[in-house]
C-alpha positions in Angstrom: 39.7 108.1 169.7 38.0 108.3 173.0 34.2 107.9 173.2 31.9 108.8 176.1 28.2 108.4 176.8 26.0 109.4 179.7 23.0 107.2 180.6 20.4 107.9 183.3 20.3 106.0 186.5 17.0 105.2 188.3 18.2 107.3 191.2 18.2 110.4 189.1 22.0 110.6 188.6 23.8 109.2 185.6 26.3 106.5 184.5 29.4 107.7 182.7 30.6 105.2 180.1 33.7 105.5 178.1 35.8 103.5 175.7 38.6 103.9 173.1 38.3 103.0 169.4 36.2 99.9 168.8 36.8 98.4 172.2 33.8 97.3 174.4 32.4 100.0 176.7 33.8 99.9 180.2 31.3 99.1 183.0 30.3 102.1 185.1 29.0 102.6 188.7 26.6 105.4 189.6 28.4 107.9 191.7 25.3 108.5 193.9 23.7 105.1 194.5 26.7 102.9 193.6 24.6 100.7 191.3 26.8 99.0 188.6 25.7 99.1 184.9 27.0 98.1 181.5 26.5 99.4 178.0 26.4 97.5 174.7 26.4 98.9 171.2 23.2 98.9 169.2 22.9 96.5 166.2 24.1 98.8 163.4 25.7 98.7 160.0 28.4 101.0 161.6 29.1 100.9 165.4 31.8 103.5 164.7 29.3 105.9 163.3 27.0 105.5 166.3 29.9 106.2 168.6 30.9 109.2 166.5 27.5 110.7 167.0 28.0 110.5 170.8 31.4 112.3 170.3 29.9 115.0 168.1 27.3 115.8 170.8 30.1 115.7 173.5 32.1 118.3 171.5 29.0 120.4 171.0 28.2 120.4 174.8 31.9 121.3 175.5 31.6 124.3 173.1 33.9 123.0 170.4 31.4 123.6 167.6 33.8 123.2 164.7 35.0 119.8 165.8 31.4 118.8 166.5 30.5 119.5 162.8 33.5 117.6 161.5 32.8 114.5 163.6 29.1 114.6 162.7 29.9 114.6 159.0 32.4 111.7 159.5 29.7 109.7 161.3 27.4 110.0 158.3 30.1 109.1 155.8 31.2 106.1 157.9 27.6 104.8 158.1 27.1 105.3 154.4 30.3 103.4 153.5 29.6 100.6 155.8 26.0 100.3 154.7 27.2 99.7 151.1 29.9 97.2 152.2 27.2 95.4 154.3 25.1 95.1 151.1 28.0 93.6 149.2 29.0 91.2 152.1 25.4 89.9 152.6 24.9 89.5 148.8 28.1 87.5 148.7 27.2 85.5 151.7 23.8 84.6 150.2 25.5 82.9 147.3 28.8 81.6 148.7 28.0 81.2 152.4 31.4 82.7 153.1 32.6 86.1 154.2 34.7 88.1 151.7 38.4 87.8 151.2 40.5 90.9 151.6 40.8 91.1 147.8 37.0 91.1 147.4 36.7 93.8 150.1 39.2 96.0 148.3 37.3 95.6 145.0 34.1 96.7 146.7 35.8 99.7 148.3 36.9 100.8 144.8 33.3 100.5 143.5 32.2 102.9 146.3 34.0 106.0 145.3 34.3 108.3 148.2 35.2 111.3 146.1 31.7 111.4 144.7 30.6 113.7 147.5 27.6 113.1 149.7 24.9 113.9 147.1 26.1 111.3 144.6 27.3 108.8 147.2 24.0 108.7 149.1 22.0 108.2 145.9 24.4 105.5 144.8 23.9 103.6 148.0 20.2 104.3 148.3 19.5 103.0 144.7 21.6 99.9 145.4 19.6 99.1 148.5 16.1 100.4 147.8 16.0 101.0 144.1 15.1 104.6 144.9 17.1 107.8 145.2 17.7 109.1 148.7 14.9 111.7 148.3 12.6 109.0 146.8 13.2 106.8 149.8 12.6 109.6 152.3 9.4 110.7 150.5 8.0 107.2 150.6 9.0 106.1 154.1 7.2 107.5 157.1 10.1 106.8 159.6 12.7 108.4 157.3 10.5 111.4 156.6 9.8 112.0 160.3 13.6 111.8 161.1 14.3 115.0 159.1 11.0 116.8 159.2 12.0 119.0 162.1 14.9 120.6 160.3 14.2 120.3 156.6 13.1 123.4 154.7 10.9 121.4 152.4 9.9 124.5 150.5 13.4 125.2 149.1 15.2 121.9 148.4 15.3 118.2 148.7 16.4 116.3 151.8 19.6 115.2 150.0 20.4 118.8 148.9 19.6 120.2 152.3 22.0 117.8 154.0 24.6 118.6 151.4 24.3 122.3 151.9 23.8 122.6 155.7 26.2 119.8 156.9 28.7 118.9 154.2 29.3 122.3 152.7 30.0 123.5 156.2 32.3 120.5 156.8 34.1 121.4 153.5 34.6 125.0 154.6 36.4 123.7 157.7 38.4 120.9 156.1 39.4 122.7 152.8 39.4 126.4 153.7 40.4 126.4 157.3 37.2 128.0 158.5 37.2 127.3 162.3 34.9 129.9 163.6 31.7 127.8 163.6 28.8 129.1 165.8 26.7 127.2 168.3 23.7 127.5 166.0 25.6 126.1 163.0 26.9 123.1 165.1 23.4 122.4 166.5 21.9 122.3 163.0 24.8 120.1 161.7 24.6 117.6 164.7 20.8 117.4 164.3 21.2 116.7 160.6 23.9 114.1 161.2 21.7 112.2 163.7 18.7 112.5 161.3 20.7 111.2 158.3 22.1 108.2 160.2 18.5 107.5 161.3 17.4 107.5 157.7 20.2 105.2 156.7 19.3 102.8 159.6 15.7 102.8 158.2 17.1 102.1 154.7 19.0 99.2 156.1 16.0 97.9 158.0 13.7 98.2 155.0 15.9 95.7 153.1 17.0 93.3 155.7 14.5 93.5 158.6 15.2 90.7 161.1 18.0 89.4 158.8 20.2 92.3 159.8 20.9 90.2 163.0 23.2 88.0 161.0 26.6 87.9 162.8 29.2 90.4 161.8 32.0 89.1 159.7 35.5 89.2 161.0 37.5 92.3 160.1 39.4 92.1 156.8 43.0 91.1 157.1 45.0 93.7 155.2 
């Protein structure tokens, strides 16, 4: 998959970065002032999820609202899965000083059941990391609460249920029922929720590991 990202230049123009898959970002040159620049990925439990958020916004800006919703939901699911696997990897590293074998990785993947749906999966991961439900973490963490405050209808439902209803049920209508006539307003809400959810998951990660999250990433599993 191709990923693109626009970053402002000091001259007022912008750098256009692009890459494919998990390859490094290509260096860019400002078309106006010819200044070169480079882009690095943020420290994250899932670089893929961060890139998918860029792609979701790109599709939104291009008017492909249905695809924007799908990609935003995938970004959240990717980050959630990788956050759980990070927990397992670092717990294993703390006791064995070794990265997991492919067999261990497959065992952990079975423990994290993707067919649980967002509501059950996000509570499963949140409780494993913070010993709180997702809503409990959001309610007790200022950064997490601020991330979703602008879109959450707090009078009607929990943060978890709101994300399930507004992002994942819309995703399900597209993926399972072939509903492809998404509106700009729907896509805007979904992208905003995807960004907010990933921000909450980042904060969840930070609340457990803090500076320790700068441990080097393990090599990819050999399948």
